[in-house]
PyMOL Python script that loads the backbone (N, CA, C, O; Angstrom):
from pymol import cmd

cmd.read_pdbstr("""\
ATOM      1  N   UNK A   1       8.584  -1.548 -10.696  1.00  0.00           N
ATOM      2  CA  UNK A   1       7.837  -0.587  -9.914  1.00  0.00           C
ATOM      3  C   UNK A   1       6.369  -0.550 -10.309  1.00  0.00           C
ATOM      4  O   UNK A   1       5.497  -0.267  -9.488  1.00  0.00           O
ATOM      5  N   UNK A   2       6.109  -0.840 -11.576  1.00  0.00           N
ATOM      6  CA  UNK A   2       4.733  -0.818 -12.047  1.00  0.00           C
ATOM      7  C   UNK A   2       3.889  -1.857 -11.302  1.00  0.00           C
ATOM      8  O   UNK A   2       2.720  -1.626 -10.994  1.00  0.00           O
ATOM      9  N   UNK A   3       4.512  -3.008 -11.022  1.00  0.00           N
ATOM     10  CA  UNK A   3       3.812  -4.074 -10.310  1.00  0.00           C
ATOM     11  C   UNK A   3       3.425  -3.618  -8.906  1.00  0.00           C
ATOM     12  O   UNK A   3       2.320  -3.895  -8.440  1.00  0.00           O
ATOM     13  N   UNK A   4       4.349  -2.912  -8.228  1.00  0.00           N
ATOM     14  CA  UNK A   4       4.054  -2.422  -6.881  1.00  0.00           C
ATOM     15  C   UNK A   4       2.919  -1.410  -6.900  1.00  0.00           C
ATOM     16  O   UNK A   4       2.072  -1.395  -6.007  1.00  0.00           O
ATOM     17  N   UNK A   5       2.909  -0.559  -7.931  1.00  0.00           N
ATOM     18  CA  UNK A   5       1.820   0.420  -8.032  1.00  0.00           C
ATOM     19  C   UNK A   5       0.483  -0.265  -8.247  1.00  0.00           C
ATOM     20  O   UNK A   5      -0.534   0.149  -7.691  1.00  0.00           O
ATOM     21  N   UNK A   6       0.489  -1.333  -9.069  1.00  0.00           N
ATOM     22  CA  UNK A   6      -0.757  -2.064  -9.302  1.00  0.00           C
ATOM     23  C   UNK A   6      -1.240  -2.722  -8.016  1.00  0.00           C
ATOM     24  O   UNK A   6      -2.435  -2.713  -7.720  1.00  0.00           O
ATOM     25  N   UNK A   7      -0.300  -3.299  -7.242  1.00  0.00           N
ATOM     26  CA  UNK A   7      -0.684  -3.922  -5.971  1.00  0.00           C
ATOM     27  C   UNK A   7      -1.241  -2.881  -5.004  1.00  0.00           C
ATOM     28  O   UNK A   7      -2.219  -3.137  -4.302  1.00  0.00           O
ATOM     29  N   UNK A   8      -0.610  -1.700  -4.971  1.00  0.00           N
ATOM     30  CA  UNK A   8      -1.127  -0.629  -4.113  1.00  0.00           C
ATOM     31  C   UNK A   8      -2.522  -0.201  -4.564  1.00  0.00           C
ATOM     32  O   UNK A   8      -3.399   0.044  -3.736  1.00  0.00           O
ATOM     33  N   UNK A   9      -2.719  -0.113  -5.856  1.00  0.00           N
ATOM     34  CA  UNK A   9      -4.034   0.256  -6.374  1.00  0.00           C
ATOM     35  C   UNK A   9      -5.068  -0.797  -5.964  1.00  0.00           C
ATOM     36  O   UNK A   9      -6.165  -0.451  -5.527  1.00  0.00           O
ATOM     37  N   UNK A  10      -4.723  -2.067  -6.102  1.00  0.00           N
ATOM     38  CA  UNK A  10      -5.640  -3.146  -5.723  1.00  0.00           C
ATOM     39  C   UNK A  10      -5.950  -3.105  -4.228  1.00  0.00           C
ATOM     40  O   UNK A  10      -7.095  -3.311  -3.826  1.00  0.00           O
ATOM     41  N   UNK A  11      -4.938  -2.842  -3.407  1.00  0.00           N
ATOM     42  CA  UNK A  11      -5.146  -2.755  -1.963  1.00  0.00           C
ATOM     43  C   UNK A  11      -6.070  -1.587  -1.628  1.00  0.00           C
ATOM     44  O   UNK A  11      -6.977  -1.733  -0.809  1.00  0.00           O
ATOM     45  N   UNK A  12      -5.848  -0.438  -2.250  1.00  0.00           N
ATOM     46  CA  UNK A  12      -6.719   0.718  -2.024  1.00  0.00           C
ATOM     47  C   UNK A  12      -8.156   0.422  -2.438  1.00  0.00           C
ATOM     48  O   UNK A  12      -9.100   0.793  -1.742  1.00  0.00           O
ATOM     49  N   UNK A  13      -8.313  -0.244  -3.567  1.00  0.00           N
ATOM     50  CA  UNK A  13      -9.659  -0.589  -4.040  1.00  0.00           C
ATOM     51  C   UNK A  13     -10.345  -1.540  -3.060  1.00  0.00           C
ATOM     52  O   UNK A  13     -11.540  -1.406  -2.794  1.00  0.00           O
ATOM     53  N   UNK A  14      -9.600  -2.489  -2.529  1.00  0.00           N
ATOM     54  CA  UNK A  14     -10.169  -3.447  -1.569  1.00  0.00           C
ATOM     55  C   UNK A  14     -10.613  -2.740  -0.287  1.00  0.00           C
ATOM     56  O   UNK A  14     -11.692  -3.015   0.236  1.00  0.00           O
ATOM     57  N   UNK A  15      -9.792  -1.847   0.205  1.00  0.00           N
ATOM     58  CA  UNK A  15     -10.142  -1.105   1.425  1.00  0.00           C
ATOM     59  C   UNK A  15     -11.374  -0.241   1.178  1.00  0.00           C
ATOM     60  O   UNK A  15     -12.286  -0.203   2.004  1.00  0.00           O
ATOM     61  N   UNK A  16     -11.400   0.451   0.046  1.00  0.00           N
ATOM     62  CA  UNK A  16     -12.562   1.285  -0.268  1.00  0.00           C
ATOM     63  C   UNK A  16     -13.836   0.452  -0.391  1.00  0.00           C
ATOM     64  O   UNK A  16     -14.904   0.895   0.032  1.00  0.00           O
ATOM     65  N   UNK A  17     -13.737  -0.732  -0.958  1.00  0.00           N
ATOM     66  CA  UNK A  17     -14.908  -1.607  -1.077  1.00  0.00           C
ATOM     67  C   UNK A  17     -15.418  -1.998   0.306  1.00  0.00           C
ATOM     68  O   UNK A  17     -16.626  -1.991   0.544  1.00  0.00           O
ATOM     69  N   UNK A  18     -14.511  -2.336   1.217  1.00  0.00           N
ATOM     70  CA  UNK A  18     -14.919  -2.688   2.576  1.00  0.00           C
ATOM     71  C   UNK A  18     -15.590  -1.504   3.270  1.00  0.00           C
ATOM     72  O   UNK A  18     -16.597  -1.667   3.959  1.00  0.00           O
ATOM     73  N   UNK A  19     -15.024  -0.315   3.082  1.00  0.00           N
ATOM     74  CA  UNK A  19     -15.610   0.871   3.704  1.00  0.00           C
ATOM     75  C   UNK A  19     -16.995   1.173   3.133  1.00  0.00           C
ATOM     76  O   UNK A  19     -17.906   1.531   3.878  1.00  0.00           O
ATOM     77  N   UNK A  20     -17.159   1.031   1.816  1.00  0.00           N
ATOM     78  CA  UNK A  20     -18.478   1.264   1.205  1.00  0.00           C
ATOM     79  C   UNK A  20     -19.514   0.273   1.727  1.00  0.00           C
ATOM     80  O   UNK A  20     -20.654   0.651   2.000  1.00  0.00           O
ATOM     81  N   UNK A  21     -19.117  -1.011   1.868  1.00  0.00           N
ATOM     82  CA  UNK A  21     -20.061  -2.010   2.382  1.00  0.00           C
ATOM     83  C   UNK A  21     -20.451  -1.708   3.826  1.00  0.00           C
ATOM     84  O   UNK A  21     -21.620  -1.821   4.194  1.00  0.00           O
ATOM     85  N   UNK A  22     -19.472  -1.323   4.643  1.00  0.00           N
ATOM     86  CA  UNK A  22     -19.765  -0.996   6.038  1.00  0.00           C
ATOM     87  C   UNK A  22     -20.662   0.238   6.117  1.00  0.00           C
ATOM     88  O   UNK A  22     -21.574   0.300   6.941  1.00  0.00           O
ATOM     89  N   UNK A  23     -20.397   1.212   5.261  1.00  0.00           N
ATOM     90  CA  UNK A  23     -21.221   2.419   5.232  1.00  0.00           C
ATOM     91  C   UNK A  23     -22.649   2.090   4.822  1.00  0.00           C
ATOM     92  O   UNK A  23     -23.598   2.598   5.421  1.00  0.00           O
ATOM     93  N   UNK A  24     -22.810   1.254   3.818  1.00  0.00           N
ATOM     94  CA  UNK A  24     -24.142   0.868   3.353  1.00  0.00           C
ATOM     95  C   UNK A  24     -24.905   0.120   4.446  1.00  0.00           C
ATOM     96  O   UNK A  24     -26.103   0.341   4.625  1.00  0.00           O
ATOM     97  N   UNK A  25     -24.224  -0.759   5.174  1.00  0.00           N
ATOM     98  CA  UNK A  25     -24.873  -1.469   6.281  1.00  0.00           C
ATOM     99  C   UNK A  25     -25.388  -0.490   7.328  1.00  0.00           C
ATOM    100  O   UNK A  25     -26.489  -0.657   7.852  1.00  0.00           O
ATOM    101  N   UNK A  26     -24.598   0.521   7.628  1.00  0.00           N
ATOM    102  CA  UNK A  26     -25.001   1.504   8.636  1.00  0.00           C
ATOM    103  C   UNK A  26     -26.181   2.350   8.146  1.00  0.00           C
ATOM    104  O   UNK A  26     -27.073   2.685   8.924  1.00  0.00           O
ATOM    105  N   UNK A  27     -26.182   2.691   6.863  1.00  0.00           N
ATOM    106  CA  UNK A  27     -27.298   3.468   6.298  1.00  0.00           C
ATOM    107  C   UNK A  27     -28.581   2.641   6.381  1.00  0.00           C
ATOM    108  O   UNK A  27     -29.645   3.167   6.708  1.00  0.00           O
ATOM    109  N   UNK A  28     -28.476   1.355   6.085  1.00  0.00           N
ATOM    110  CA  UNK A  28     -29.651   0.486   6.155  1.00  0.00           C
ATOM    111  C   UNK A  28     -30.168   0.339   7.584  1.00  0.00           C
ATOM    112  O   UNK A  28     -31.344   0.041   7.796  1.00  0.00           O
ATOM    113  N   UNK A  29     -29.289   0.546   8.561  1.00  0.00           N
ATOM    114  CA  UNK A  29     -29.720   0.492   9.965  1.00  0.00           C
ATOM    115  C   UNK A  29     -30.280   1.821  10.462  1.00  0.00           C
ATOM    116  O   UNK A  29     -30.700   1.929  11.615  1.00  0.00           O
ATOM    117  N   UNK A  30     -30.287   2.840   9.586  1.00  0.00           N
ATOM    118  CA  UNK A  30     -30.952   4.084   9.936  1.00  0.00           C
ATOM    119  C   UNK A  30     -30.052   5.282  10.160  1.00  0.00           C
ATOM    120  O   UNK A  30     -30.550   6.355  10.501  1.00  0.00           O
ATOM    121  N   UNK A  31     -28.756   5.147   9.985  1.00  0.00           N
ATOM    122  CA  UNK A  31     -27.875   6.294  10.158  1.00  0.00           C
ATOM    123  C   UNK A  31     -27.896   7.151   8.891  1.00  0.00           C
ATOM    124  O   UNK A  31     -28.207   6.668   7.803  1.00  0.00           O
ATOM    125  N   UNK A  32     -27.558   8.435   9.057  1.00  0.00           N
ATOM    126  CA  UNK A  32     -27.433   9.291   7.879  1.00  0.00           C
ATOM    127  C   UNK A  32     -26.168   8.878   7.128  1.00  0.00           C
ATOM    128  O   UNK A  32     -25.304   8.190   7.671  1.00  0.00           O
ATOM    129  N   UNK A  33     -26.079   9.307   5.887  1.00  0.00           N
ATOM    130  CA  UNK A  33     -24.925   8.943   5.052  1.00  0.00           C
ATOM    131  C   UNK A  33     -23.613   9.419   5.694  1.00  0.00           C
ATOM    132  O   UNK A  33     -22.625   8.684   5.716  1.00  0.00           O
ATOM    133  N   UNK A  34     -23.612  10.643   6.211  1.00  0.00           N
ATOM    134  CA  UNK A  34     -22.397  11.199   6.829  1.00  0.00           C
ATOM    135  C   UNK A  34     -22.032  10.446   8.116  1.00  0.00           C
ATOM    136  O   UNK A  34     -20.867  10.120   8.340  1.00  0.00           O
ATOM    137  N   UNK A  35     -23.025  10.178   8.947  1.00  0.00           N
ATOM    138  CA  UNK A  35     -22.763   9.412  10.171  1.00  0.00           C
ATOM    139  C   UNK A  35     -22.245   8.021   9.833  1.00  0.00           C
ATOM    140  O   UNK A  35     -21.331   7.515  10.484  1.00  0.00           O
ATOM    141  N   UNK A  36     -22.827   7.414   8.823  1.00  0.00           N
ATOM    142  CA  UNK A  36     -22.417   6.070   8.408  1.00  0.00           C
ATOM    143  C   UNK A  36     -20.980   6.077   7.897  1.00  0.00           C
ATOM    144  O   UNK A  36     -20.202   5.174   8.203  1.00  0.00           O
ATOM    145  N   UNK A  37     -20.632   7.093   7.121  1.00  0.00           N
ATOM    146  CA  UNK A  37     -19.274   7.179   6.585  1.00  0.00           C
ATOM    147  C   UNK A  37     -18.249   7.338   7.705  1.00  0.00           C
ATOM    148  O   UNK A  37     -17.233   6.644   7.731  1.00  0.00           O
ATOM    149  N   UNK A  38     -18.523   8.251   8.624  1.00  0.00           N
ATOM    150  CA  UNK A  38     -17.593   8.448   9.745  1.00  0.00           C
ATOM    151  C   UNK A  38     -17.510   7.220  10.628  1.00  0.00           C
ATOM    152  O   UNK A  38     -16.424   6.835  11.062  1.00  0.00           O
ATOM    153  N   UNK A  39     -18.643   6.604  10.896  1.00  0.00           N
ATOM    154  CA  UNK A  39     -18.665   5.411  11.744  1.00  0.00           C
ATOM    155  C   UNK A  39     -17.925   4.239  11.113  1.00  0.00           C
ATOM    156  O   UNK A  39     -17.224   3.498  11.804  1.00  0.00           O
ATOM    157  N   UNK A  40     -18.078   4.071   9.811  1.00  0.00           N
ATOM    158  CA  UNK A  40     -17.390   2.979   9.105  1.00  0.00           C
ATOM    159  C   UNK A  40     -15.885   3.190   9.147  1.00  0.00           C
ATOM    160  O   UNK A  40     -15.130   2.245   9.372  1.00  0.00           O
ATOM    161  N   UNK A  41     -15.449   4.418   8.931  1.00  0.00           N
ATOM    162  CA  UNK A  41     -14.003   4.707   8.985  1.00  0.00           C
ATOM    163  C   UNK A  41     -13.459   4.527  10.397  1.00  0.00           C
ATOM    164  O   UNK A  41     -12.360   4.004  10.580  1.00  0.00           O
ATOM    165  N   UNK A  42     -14.213   4.951  11.379  1.00  0.00           N
ATOM    166  CA  UNK A  42     -13.779   4.798  12.777  1.00  0.00           C
ATOM    167  C   UNK A  42     -13.695   3.320  13.142  1.00  0.00           C
ATOM    168  O   UNK A  42     -12.744   2.890  13.794  1.00  0.00           O
ATOM    169  N   UNK A  43     -14.684   2.550  12.722  1.00  0.00           N
ATOM    170  CA  UNK A  43     -14.707   1.117  13.016  1.00  0.00           C
ATOM    171  C   UNK A  43     -13.586   0.382  12.277  1.00  0.00           C
ATOM    172  O   UNK A  43     -13.008  -0.566  12.807  1.00  0.00           O
ATOM    173  N   UNK A  44     -13.287   0.817  11.070  1.00  0.00           N
ATOM    174  CA  UNK A  44     -12.250   0.169  10.253  1.00  0.00           C
ATOM    175  C   UNK A  44     -10.876   0.350  10.882  1.00  0.00           C
ATOM    176  O   UNK A  44     -10.067  -0.578  10.883  1.00  0.00           O
ATOM    177  N   UNK A  45     -10.611   1.523  11.410  1.00  0.00           N
ATOM    178  CA  UNK A  45      -9.325   1.770  12.062  1.00  0.00           C
ATOM    179  C   UNK A  45      -8.387   2.594  11.201  1.00  0.00           C
ATOM    180  O   UNK A  45      -8.784   3.206  10.210  1.00  0.00           O
ATOM    181  N   UNK A  46      -7.135   2.586  11.612  1.00  0.00           N
ATOM    182  CA  UNK A  46      -6.097   3.374  10.960  1.00  0.00           C
ATOM    183  C   UNK A  46      -5.771   2.756   9.600  1.00  0.00           C
ATOM    184  O   UNK A  46      -5.169   1.686   9.515  1.00  0.00           O
ATOM    185  N   UNK A  47      -6.176   3.441   8.561  1.00  0.00           N
ATOM    186  CA  UNK A  47      -6.024   2.912   7.200  1.00  0.00           C
ATOM    187  C   UNK A  47      -4.554   2.738   6.818  1.00  0.00           C
ATOM    188  O   UNK A  47      -4.190   1.740   6.195  1.00  0.00           O
ATOM    189  N   UNK A  48      -3.711   3.699   7.186  1.00  0.00           N
ATOM    190  CA  UNK A  48      -2.284   3.602   6.846  1.00  0.00           C
ATOM    191  C   UNK A  48      -1.630   2.410   7.540  1.00  0.00           C
ATOM    192  O   UNK A  48      -0.808   1.715   6.944  1.00  0.00           O
ATOM    193  N   UNK A  49      -1.994   2.179   8.784  1.00  0.00           N
ATOM    194  CA  UNK A  49      -1.438   1.044   9.521  1.00  0.00           C
ATOM    195  C   UNK A  49      -1.892  -0.277   8.906  1.00  0.00           C
ATOM    196  O   UNK A  49      -1.105  -1.219   8.801  1.00  0.00           O
ATOM    197  N   UNK A  50      -3.140  -0.347   8.506  1.00  0.00           N
ATOM    198  CA  UNK A  50      -3.661  -1.563   7.884  1.00  0.00           C
ATOM    199  C   UNK A  50      -2.931  -1.832   6.565  1.00  0.00           C
ATOM    200  O   UNK A  50      -2.608  -2.979   6.259  1.00  0.00           O
ATOM    201  N   UNK A  51      -2.673  -0.789   5.793  1.00  0.00           N
ATOM    202  CA  UNK A  51      -1.940  -0.956   4.536  1.00  0.00           C
ATOM    203  C   UNK A  51      -0.519  -1.444   4.803  1.00  0.00           C
ATOM    204  O   UNK A  51      -0.024  -2.333   4.111  1.00  0.00           O
ATOM    205  N   UNK A  52       0.129  -0.865   5.799  1.00  0.00           N
ATOM    206  CA  UNK A  52       1.498  -1.256   6.130  1.00  0.00           C
ATOM    207  C   UNK A  52       1.577  -2.713   6.569  1.00  0.00           C
ATOM    208  O   UNK A  52       2.459  -3.449   6.127  1.00  0.00           O
ATOM    209  N   UNK A  53       0.669  -3.128   7.428  1.00  0.00           N
ATOM    210  CA  UNK A  53       0.656  -4.513   7.909  1.00  0.00           C
ATOM    211  C   UNK A  53       0.361  -5.469   6.757  1.00  0.00           C
ATOM    212  O   UNK A  53       0.968  -6.536   6.659  1.00  0.00           O
ATOM    213  N   UNK A  54      -0.563  -5.088   5.892  1.00  0.00           N
ATOM    214  CA  UNK A  54      -0.907  -5.936   4.742  1.00  0.00           C
ATOM    215  C   UNK A  54       0.290  -6.093   3.812  1.00  0.00           C
ATOM    216  O   UNK A  54       0.574  -7.196   3.344  1.00  0.00           O
ATOM    217  N   UNK A  55       0.992  -4.997   3.543  1.00  0.00           N
ATOM    218  CA  UNK A  55       2.182  -5.077   2.683  1.00  0.00           C
ATOM    219  C   UNK A  55       3.236  -5.991   3.303  1.00  0.00           C
ATOM    220  O   UNK A  55       3.866  -6.776   2.594  1.00  0.00           O
ATOM    221  N   UNK A  56       3.430  -5.899   4.601  1.00  0.00           N
ATOM    222  CA  UNK A  56       4.395  -6.766   5.274  1.00  0.00           C
ATOM    223  C   UNK A  56       3.984  -8.231   5.171  1.00  0.00           C
ATOM    224  O   UNK A  56       4.830  -9.101   4.966  1.00  0.00           O
ATOM    225  N   UNK A  57       2.704  -8.502   5.311  1.00  0.00           N
ATOM    226  CA  UNK A  57       2.225  -9.881   5.227  1.00  0.00           C
ATOM    227  C   UNK A  57       2.411 -10.434   3.819  1.00  0.00           C
ATOM    228  O   UNK A  57       2.719 -11.614   3.652  1.00  0.00           O
ATOM    229  N   UNK A  58       2.228  -9.602   2.818  1.00  0.00           N
ATOM    230  CA  UNK A  58       2.361 -10.052   1.438  1.00  0.00           C
ATOM    231  C   UNK A  58       3.822 -10.091   0.987  1.00  0.00           C
ATOM    232  O   UNK A  58       4.114 -10.588  -0.100  1.00  0.00           O
ATOM    233  N   UNK A  59       4.737  -9.577   1.801  1.00  0.00           N
ATOM    234  CA  UNK A  59       6.150  -9.597   1.454  1.00  0.00           C
ATOM    235  C   UNK A  59       6.578  -8.463   0.549  1.00  0.00           C
ATOM    236  O   UNK A  59       7.666  -8.517  -0.024  1.00  0.00           O
ATOM    237  N   UNK A  60       5.762  -7.444   0.404  1.00  0.00           N
ATOM    238  CA  UNK A  60       6.093  -6.331  -0.471  1.00  0.00           C
ATOM    239  C   UNK A  60       7.304  -5.573   0.020  1.00  0.00           C
ATOM    240  O   UNK A  60       8.126  -5.129  -0.781  1.00  0.00           O
ATOM    241  N   UNK A  61       7.427  -5.417   1.335  1.00  0.00           N
ATOM    242  CA  UNK A  61       8.522  -4.608   1.874  1.00  0.00           C
ATOM    243  C   UNK A  61       9.869  -5.186   1.471  1.00  0.00           C
ATOM    244  O   UNK A  61      10.770  -4.445   1.078  1.00  0.00           O
ATOM    245  N   UNK A  62      10.011  -6.496   1.566  1.00  0.00           N
ATOM    246  CA  UNK A  62      11.276  -7.130   1.194  1.00  0.00           C
ATOM    247  C   UNK A  62      11.529  -6.970  -0.301  1.00  0.00           C
ATOM    248  O   UNK A  62      12.646  -6.649  -0.707  1.00  0.00           O
ATOM    249  N   UNK A  63      10.508  -7.190  -1.120  1.00  0.00           N
ATOM    250  CA  UNK A  63      10.673  -7.051  -2.563  1.00  0.00           C
ATOM    251  C   UNK A  63      10.951  -5.608  -2.957  1.00  0.00           C
ATOM    252  O   UNK A  63      11.795  -5.337  -3.811  1.00  0.00           O
ATOM    253  N   UNK A  64      10.244  -4.700  -2.334  1.00  0.00           N
ATOM    254  CA  UNK A  64      10.457  -3.291  -2.639  1.00  0.00           C
ATOM    255  C   UNK A  64      11.864  -2.867  -2.234  1.00  0.00           C
ATOM    256  O   UNK A  64      12.527  -2.138  -2.971  1.00  0.00           O
ATOM    257  N   UNK A  65      12.323  -3.315  -1.073  1.00  0.00           N
ATOM    258  CA  UNK A  65      13.675  -3.000  -0.619  1.00  0.00           C
ATOM    259  C   UNK A  65      14.728  -3.570  -1.544  1.00  0.00           C
ATOM    260  O   UNK A  65      15.726  -2.911  -1.833  1.00  0.00           O
ATOM    261  N   UNK A  66      14.516  -4.786  -2.009  1.00  0.00           N
ATOM    262  CA  UNK A  66      15.449  -5.410  -2.939  1.00  0.00           C
ATOM    263  C   UNK A  66      15.510  -4.643  -4.263  1.00  0.00           C
ATOM    264  O   UNK A  66      16.593  -4.405  -4.797  1.00  0.00           O
ATOM    265  N   UNK A  67      14.357  -4.261  -4.781  1.00  0.00           N
ATOM    266  CA  UNK A  67      14.312  -3.481  -6.017  1.00  0.00           C
ATOM    267  C   UNK A  67      15.004  -2.135  -5.828  1.00  0.00           C
ATOM    268  O   UNK A  67      15.734  -1.682  -6.709  1.00  0.00           O
ATOM    269  N   UNK A  68      14.780  -1.503  -4.697  1.00  0.00           N
ATOM    270  CA  UNK A  68      15.414  -0.219  -4.402  1.00  0.00           C
ATOM    271  C   UNK A  68      16.937  -0.369  -4.334  1.00  0.00           C
ATOM    272  O   UNK A  68      17.670   0.483  -4.837  1.00  0.00           O
ATOM    273  N   UNK A  69      17.410  -1.453  -3.709  1.00  0.00           N
ATOM    274  CA  UNK A  69      18.851  -1.703  -3.618  1.00  0.00           C
ATOM    275  C   UNK A  69      19.465  -1.925  -4.987  1.00  0.00           C
ATOM    276  O   UNK A  69      20.555  -1.420  -5.260  1.00  0.00           O
ATOM    277  N   UNK A  70      18.791  -2.669  -5.856  1.00  0.00           N
ATOM    278  CA  UNK A  70      19.306  -2.900  -7.203  1.00  0.00           C
ATOM    279  C   UNK A  70      19.368  -1.601  -8.004  1.00  0.00           C
ATOM    280  O   UNK A  70      20.333  -1.367  -8.732  1.00  0.00           O
ATOM    281  N   UNK A  71      18.359  -0.766  -7.876  1.00  0.00           N
ATOM    282  CA  UNK A  71      18.381   0.518  -8.578  1.00  0.00           C
ATOM    283  C   UNK A  71      19.538   1.383  -8.090  1.00  0.00           C
ATOM    284  O   UNK A  71      20.203   2.044  -8.887  1.00  0.00           O
ATOM    285  N   UNK A  72      19.776   1.376  -6.782  1.00  0.00           N
ATOM    286  CA  UNK A  72      20.876   2.147  -6.210  1.00  0.00           C
ATOM    287  C   UNK A  72      22.215   1.616  -6.728  1.00  0.00           C
ATOM    288  O   UNK A  72      23.089   2.394  -7.110  1.00  0.00           O
ATOM    289  N   UNK A  73      22.373   0.289  -6.738  1.00  0.00           N
ATOM    290  CA  UNK A  73      23.622  -0.310  -7.222  1.00  0.00           C
ATOM    291  C   UNK A  73      23.862   0.038  -8.687  1.00  0.00           C
ATOM    292  O   UNK A  73      24.986   0.363  -9.069  1.00  0.00           O
ATOM    293  N   UNK A  74      22.827  -0.026  -9.505  1.00  0.00           N
ATOM    294  CA  UNK A  74      22.959   0.312 -10.920  1.00  0.00           C
ATOM    295  C   UNK A  74      23.349   1.777 -11.090  1.00  0.00           C
ATOM    296  O   UNK A  74      24.180   2.105 -11.937  1.00  0.00           O
ATOM    297  N   UNK A  75      22.756   2.653 -10.295  1.00  0.00           N
ATOM    298  CA  UNK A  75      23.095   4.076 -10.357  1.00  0.00           C
ATOM    299  C   UNK A  75      24.561   4.306 -10.003  1.00  0.00           C
ATOM    300  O   UNK A  75      25.250   5.082 -10.666  1.00  0.00           O
ATOM    301  N   UNK A  76      25.036   3.633  -8.961  1.00  0.00           N
ATOM    302  CA  UNK A  76      26.422   3.794  -8.531  1.00  0.00           C
ATOM    303  C   UNK A  76      27.392   3.237  -9.579  1.00  0.00           C
ATOM    304  O   UNK A  76      28.456   3.815  -9.800  1.00  0.00           O
ATOM    305  N   UNK A  77      27.040   2.131 -10.220  1.00  0.00           N
ATOM    306  CA  UNK A  77      27.894   1.579 -11.267  1.00  0.00           C
ATOM    307  C   UNK A  77      27.965   2.508 -12.475  1.00  0.00           C
ATOM    308  O   UNK A  77      29.026   2.670 -13.077  1.00  0.00           O
ATOM    309  N   UNK A  78      26.835   3.116 -12.827  1.00  0.00           N
ATOM    310  CA  UNK A  78      26.837   4.067 -13.929  1.00  0.00           C
ATOM    311  C   UNK A  78      27.665   5.303 -13.594  1.00  0.00           C
ATOM    312  O   UNK A  78      28.341   5.870 -14.453  1.00  0.00           O
ATOM    313  N   UNK A  79      27.599   5.708 -12.328  1.00  0.00           N
ATOM    314  CA  UNK A  79      28.294   6.910 -11.898  1.00  0.00           C
ATOM    315  C   UNK A  79      29.809   6.709 -11.903  1.00  0.00           C
ATOM    316  O   UNK A  79      30.546   7.596 -12.334  1.00  0.00           O
ATOM    317  N   UNK A  80      30.285   5.547 -11.426  1.00  0.00           N
ATOM    318  CA  UNK A  80      31.721   5.289 -11.384  1.00  0.00           C
ATOM    319  C   UNK A  80      31.989   3.828 -11.750  1.00  0.00           C
ATOM    320  O   UNK A  80      32.234   2.999 -10.874  1.00  0.00           O
ATOM    321  N   UNK A  81      31.942   3.521 -13.035  1.00  0.00           N
ATOM    322  CA  UNK A  81      32.126   2.128 -13.461  1.00  0.00           C
ATOM    323  C   UNK A  81      33.527   1.595 -13.184  1.00  0.00           C
ATOM    324  O   UNK A  81      33.695   0.389 -13.005  1.00  0.00           O
ATOM    325  N   UNK A  82      34.536   2.462 -13.144  1.00  0.00           N
ATOM    326  CA  UNK A  82      35.894   2.018 -12.875  1.00  0.00           C
ATOM    327  C   UNK A  82      36.069   1.441 -11.493  1.00  0.00           C
ATOM    328  O   UNK A  82      36.953   0.613 -11.273  1.00  0.00           O
ATOM    329  N   UNK A  83      35.267   1.851 -10.585  1.00  0.00           N
ATOM    330  CA  UNK A  83      35.348   1.363  -9.216  1.00  0.00           C
ATOM    331  C   UNK A  83      34.969  -0.113  -9.141  1.00  0.00           C
ATOM    332  O   UNK A  83      35.485  -0.842  -8.293  1.00  0.00           O
ATOM    333  N   UNK A  84      34.085  -0.551 -10.008  1.00  0.00           N
ATOM    334  CA  UNK A  84      33.588  -1.924  -9.970  1.00  0.00           C
ATOM    335  C   UNK A  84      34.482  -2.895 -10.744  1.00  0.00           C
ATOM    336  O   UNK A  84      34.335  -4.109 -10.605  1.00  0.00           O
ATOM    337  N   UNK A  85      35.400  -2.377 -11.551  1.00  0.00           N
ATOM    338  CA  UNK A  85      36.253  -3.236 -12.356  1.00  0.00           C
ATOM    339  C   UNK A  85      37.441  -3.719 -11.516  1.00  0.00           C
ATOM    340  O   UNK A  85      38.092  -2.934 -10.826  1.00  0.00           O
ATOM    341  N   UNK A  86      37.705  -5.021 -11.590  1.00  0.00           N
ATOM    342  CA  UNK A  86      38.834  -5.579 -10.839  1.00  0.00           C
ATOM    343  C   UNK A  86      40.112  -5.409 -11.649  1.00  0.00           C
ATOM    344  O   UNK A  86      40.082  -5.552 -12.871  1.00  0.00           O
ATOM    345  N   UNK A  87      41.218  -5.112 -11.007  1.00  0.00           N
ATOM    346  CA  UNK A  87      42.490  -4.958 -11.734  1.00  0.00           C
ATOM    347  C   UNK A  87      43.064  -6.284 -12.172  1.00  0.00           C
ATOM    348  O   UNK A  87      44.126  -6.323 -12.793  1.00  0.00           O
TER     349      UNK A  87
END
""", "prot")
cmd.dss("prot")
cmd.show_as("cartoon", "prot")
cmd.util.cbc("prot")
cmd.orient("prot")
């Protein structure tokens, strides 16, 4: 799970860097800081959707689902180990 958190942190940092660069470009073109910030976010689009699509492209969803399934299986085995033992 730590790896997934690091990847999410890296993705957030990358998005923020893009937004800062777009905002700076707009400020240099004469917009106020607030107008530039809003315009950059509007131009960038839906941040949550971009994160979701990026995770799917990188294969995180499959890996995360697999890790979640293994954790669930381990929990169930701990809860009732006799169920998993063959007679």
